[in-house]
N, C-alpha and C positions, 0 to 999 in steps of 0.2 A: 536369389538371382532376379535381375530386373524384369525378365520376361514372365516371372511368376507373380509379380506384384500387380494387383488389380488396378483398374483405371481409377477407382475411387481413391486409392492411396495417392496416385499422382495428383488428383484434384485437391486432395487434402493438403499436399505439400506445395500447392500453387501459391498459397499466401506468402510463404517464405520468399519465393522467387519474385513475386510482385513487390514486396517490401524492399528487397535487395536492389532490384532494378530502379525503384523509386529513389532510394538513397543515393545510388551511383549517379543517376540522372540529375538529382538535386544538387549534388556536389559539383558536377560539371557546369550546370546552369548557374549556380551561385558564384562560382569562381570566375566564370566568364563575364558576369555583369556586375561583380562587386566593385570594380574600379570605375564604373560608369557613374558620372555625376547625375545623370538623368534617371537611370534605372536602379541604382543601388539602394537608395532609401527615399521614401518608404515602400516603393513598389516591390523591390526584391523580397523584403521581409514579409510583406502582406501576402505575396504570391506563395511563398514557402508555407506559411501557416494555412492558407486556404487549401493548398494542395495536400497537406498532411491531413487536415480534417476530412477532405473528400476521400482520400485513400482509406482512412479509418471507417468512414461510412460504408464504403464498398466492402471492406472486410467484415463489417458488422452484418450486412446483408448476406454476404457469402457464408459466414458461419451459421446464420440463422435459417436460411432458406435453401441454399444451393447444395452444400456439401452433404454427402450421404455418410452419416456417422455410424451406421449399423455395421459397416464392414471393418471397423477399427476397434481395437481393444479398449481404449479409453476415449472413444469418440465423443459422446455427449458430455462426458466429464471435462475433457479438454475444451470443447466448444463453449461450455458455460463460462469458464474462466476467461476465454478469449473475448466473449461478448462483454463481460464486466470490464475487462481491460480496455476495449475500444470505447465503451461508453464513458468510463472515467477519464480517459485521455482526451476525448473530444470535449468533454465538459471543462477539463483543465485548460485546454488551449483557448477555448472561447472566452472563459472568464478572466484569464490571466493576460491576454494580449493587450487590452486597453491600458493596464498598469505598466506593462513593459514599454509601450509606446511613450507614455507620459514620462517614465524614468529614463527614456532614451536607451534602453537595453534592447537595441534593434539589430544586433549582430546576427547575420544569417546562420552562423554556426549553431545558435541555440536550437533552432528547429531541427537541424540536422542531427545534433546530439540526442535530442528527444526521440527522433525517428530511429536512430541506431539503438538506443536503449529499449525501445519498443520491439525492435527486431530481436534483441537478446532475450527479452521476456517471452516472446513468442517461442523461441527455441527452447527456453527453460520449460515452458508448459508442455511442449510436445516431446520432451526428452524421454526416452525409454531405456537409456543406459547412462551411467554416471560420467562417462567421458564426454558425451555430447552436452550433458548438463554443465560440466565444468567449463567447457569452452563458451557456452552461452552465458553463464553467470559472470565470466570474466569480461565478455563483451559489454554486458550491462554495467558491470562495476566500473570499467574504465570510463564509460560515458558519465557515470555518476561522479567520479573523481573530478573530471573536468568541469561538470556542471556546478559542483560545490565551490570551485574557485573561479567561476565565471565572472564575478564582480572583482576583476583583478586589481582595481585601485584600492580595495579595502583590505586592510591587514587581517581583519577578522575572517573574511572569506578565504584568504590565503591560508591562514592557520587552520580553518575548518577542513580545507581540501587536503592539507598535509596530514592532519590527524586521521582523516578518513582513509587516505591512501595507505598509511603505515599499518593501521589496524585492519584494513581490508586485506592487505597482503598477508597478515598473520592468519586471518580467517581462511584465505585461499590455501595456505599451507596446511591448515587442519583438514580442509576438504581433500586435498591430495593425499594426506596421510591416511584418511579414512578409506579412500578408494584403493590405495595401495594395499591395505590390509584385506579388502574384499578380493582384490585380484590374487593376492597371495593365497587366500583360502579356497577360492572357487575357480581360479583361472579365467575369470570373465568379469566384466562390469555391466553386463546386460541384466535388466530387471528380471526378465523371464527366466534366464539361466540361474541366477542367484536364488530366485524364489523356489525353483524346482529343487535345487541342491540343498538349500537350507531347510526345506520341509523334511528331508530325509535324515539330516544330521545338523545338530547345533553345536556351536563352538564358542569358546570365550573370545576368539578373535572377532566373531560376528557381533558380539555385544560391544566390544571396544570400538569397532568401526561405527556401530549405530550411535554410540555416545559422542564420538568425535564429529560425526555428521550432524547430530543434534546441536552441538556447540556452535558449529559453523552457521547453521540455519538460525539459531537464536541470535547470533550476531547480526545477521541480515534483517531479522524481524525486530531487533532492538529490545530484547528482553534482558532482565536482570540475571546474572551480573555482567552481561556482555553488552551493556548499553553505553559504555563509556564514550563511544564516538558520537552517539546520537544527539545529545544535548548541545555539544559544541558545534556540530555540523548544522543542526537546525538553526541555531542562533546566529552563526556566522554567514550562512548562505543568504542569497537574495530571497525575499519572502515568497516569490513565485516558485523558485527552486525548492524551497522548504515544503511548499504545498505538494509539489510533484513527488518529492521523496516520501512524504507522509501518507499519501493516498494511493498512488498508482501501482507501485511494484509489489505491495504486500500481498495482494490477492493472488498473484502468480506464484510468489514464493511459498505462500501457504498451501496452494494447490499441489505444488511439487512435493512439499514436505509430507502432506497427507498421503500422496501416492507412494512415496518412498517408504514410509512407515508401514503401510498396509500391505505392501507387496514384498520387497526384498527382505524387510526386517519383521515380517509378520510373526515369525516363530520366536522372536527374541524381544518382544515388546515390553515385557515386565520391567526390566531394568530401565529401559528408555522411558517408560511411563513414570517411574519414580523420579527420574531426573526432570522430566517435563513438569510434574506436579510441584516439585521443589522450586523450580525456576518460575513457574507461573504464579505461585502463591507469594514468593519473594518479590516478584515484579509489582504485584498489586499493593502489597504492604509498603515496600520501599518508595514507590512513586507517589502513593497517597500521602505519605508523610513529608517527603522532600518538596513536593509541589506547594506545600503550605507556605514555604519561605521564599518563593520565587517572585521577583518583581518585574521580570521581563516577559513579554507576551510569548515569544517563540520558545523560550525555555519552559514556560508553563505548558505549552502545547507538546513539547518534547516529552516531559514527564507524564503527561496524559497519554501519549502514545505508548510509553513503557507499560502503563497500567492496562491499556487495552490489549497489548500483546500478552500480558499475563492472563487476562481472561480467556484469550484464544487458546493458550497453552493448557489452561485448566480444563477446557473442553476436550482438547486432543488427548490428554492423559487418560481419559476414560476408554478410548479406543473402541467405540461402538458406532454403529450407523447413526443412531440418534445424536450422539455427541458430535460427530462430524457435521451433521445437519445444523446443529447449534452453532458450531464454529463458522460455517459458511454464511448463515444468516447474520451472525455478528459482524463478519468482515464486510458484507455488503452494506449493512446499516452504518458501520464505521466509516466506510468510504464516502457515503452520502453525507454524513454529518461533518466529516472533515472538509470536504469540498465546499460545503455551505459555509462553514466557519471561515475558511480562507477567502471565499468570495466576498464576504463582508469586510474582511481585512483589505482585500484588493480595492473594494469600493471606497474605503476610508483613505486609501493612499493616492487616489486620483487627484484630490484637491489639497493634499497635505504632504509634508515631508514624512519620511519614514518614521513612524512612531514605535519606539522599542519598548516603552515602559507601560505597565498596566494603568498607572495613574493618569496617563494621557486620555483614557477613555471615560473619565469622570463626566457625569451629567450629559452624556450624548443624547439622552431623550429630549433635551431642550433643542438640539439641532435637528434631529430626525427621529421622531418617535417610532415610526414603523421599523426603522433599522434597529433601534434599541430593543424593541419588542421581539423582533425576529432573532436577534442575537441572544436574547434571554431564553427564548424557546429552544434554540440549538444547544445552549449550555445546559439547560435542564435535561435535554435528551441525552447529552453526553454523560451527565451525572447519573442517569438512570431513573429519572423521576417519572412515575406513571401519569398519564397513559401514553407517553411518547414512545417513538420507535426504539430509542436506546434502552428503555426499561424492558421492552419485550426481548431484545437480544441478550441482555444480561440475565433475564429470568430463565431463558432456555439453557444457558450455561449452568446456572445454579441448580436447575432441575436435573441436568445431566450428572452433576456432582452428587446430589442427594440420592438419585436412583442407583448409583454405584457404591453407596456406602461411605462417601467422603463427607460425612456430616460436619465434622470439626472444621475441615477445610472450607465448607460452604459458609459456616457461621463466621469464621475469620474473614472470609472474603466480603461478606455483608457488612461486617463492622468497619473494615477499612474503606469499603466503598462509601459508607456513610460519612467517614472522615473526609474522604475526597470531595464530597458534596460541599464542604465548607468553602473551598476556594472557588468553586463555581458560583455559589451563592454570594460570596464576597464580591465577585466581578459584577453580578447583577445589582447588588447594593451600590456599587460604584457607578453604574449606569444611571440609576434612578434617584438615589438618595444622597449623593455627594455633591458638594459645590464645585462648580466648574473653575477652570484656571485659564491663563492665557494660552497654554499649550493644548487646550482641549481640541479634539478633532472636529473638523467641519465636514459635514456630509452634504454634498451637492447632488446634482443629477448624474447618475451613472450611465453606463452604456446599456443598451437593450439586452444584450446577451447576459451580462452579469445580473441585472435586475430580474430578468425572466428566470434564470437558473435559481436565484435565491428564493423567489416566490414559489417556483415549482418544487424545489427540494424541501423547503420548510412546510409546504402543504403535505407532502408525503410523510414527513416526520410526525406531523400532528395527527394525520388520519391513518397511519399505518395499521393500527390495531383494528380498524374497521374492516380491512381487507388484506390480511397477511397471507391468505391462502395461495395467491399467485406465486409469490416467492417461495413459499414452503413446498408447493407442488413441484415447481421447477427444480428445486434443490433435491427433493426426494427422488425424482426421476434420474437426476444426474448421479446421485450417490448409489442408487440401485444399479445403474449402468456400469459402475466401477467394479462391481462384484464379479 
């Protein structure tokens, strides 16, 4: 009953109301002035972006300093993911806006769709029953379907959106089937009720429901063999939308997946863990081999994402506190590396047409040595070369596998990760040791936001091993609060 809910609960839900009011007011404001020749462009588009960034900064301060998380069951756990979501979205908006302006992708609907998708991700993170989660994930998915087809004049973008919509509808059907089985078994879709009932009795229906939920979440995370949408969507979408898909939503989806596995399905994790182990190992092996034959930049990034999703699943299949910590360190480092990688791509697109092929990056050190060196450092980190941040995140996953007896899995993962290093080193060879061509990229002066973020993020990637304790301590407190 509402009168039994503490004031802190109301304050905690205030962020939803603020985001919803902001979206509604932005829609009204944008529609009112979109037909004005004076206010529509670029004033309207810039105002929407600035307002969105300001709102996210307020939410960041709210989750960090104001809200009292001690009265809530998943308080600090949820706040951690919300802080990462706000930081990644702010970074994305600041570094992508200059390229969108240059490409004349200035429709005010873009910022509104991003805001709506953030609202859906917020609801996903704070969901404590599967019905709320389904409504939230559908809100986020609908926004993503439209964003994938935002470049409506491109047949590749249209194809990407249609594939995403059809396969996303299939994933939603699997989610509903999983929730229907849970309701049939326990008469409820609440985490707390299902956890209490499943601890007293386990059934085959619970295992089936967990497997179908895992399949749907693997689709959202882009893991093998449910990655069939990811490569075409990444390649067909605008490069800024691809960056948003690749970096921002995964942390929230991973947070909910961990929460659902450790609470409603805690008593039936054995079968689900075998499924996650098979999918994770297959993702690493498959993506490492197929990426060797890719000639387009965004498809290479897509298969790299499949491999990273596989590493996260390998950590999750151990189902311990240490393995969860490893997964969360991995996802934070992955977001940082991905945003840095795409920021360099944004910087390359300001003075050039959209470069789709890897060969267009040949001899970029002759045009801008600092960009070529930074790009090489980021690629080394993604490949897991010590002593960079990507090496540390992969090392934690491998240590989790070895500590739980998955020695063969760890060895296979190391072998295929070494194979994956080939196409990253091939790119670096292209940067420094290949002759240029007429279509080689030209790097001029970028915007302050983009250049500052690249410098800041690359510094963290290089120096992460000197001070990893801050992130580890924060994640440790967050994981312990989940117990």
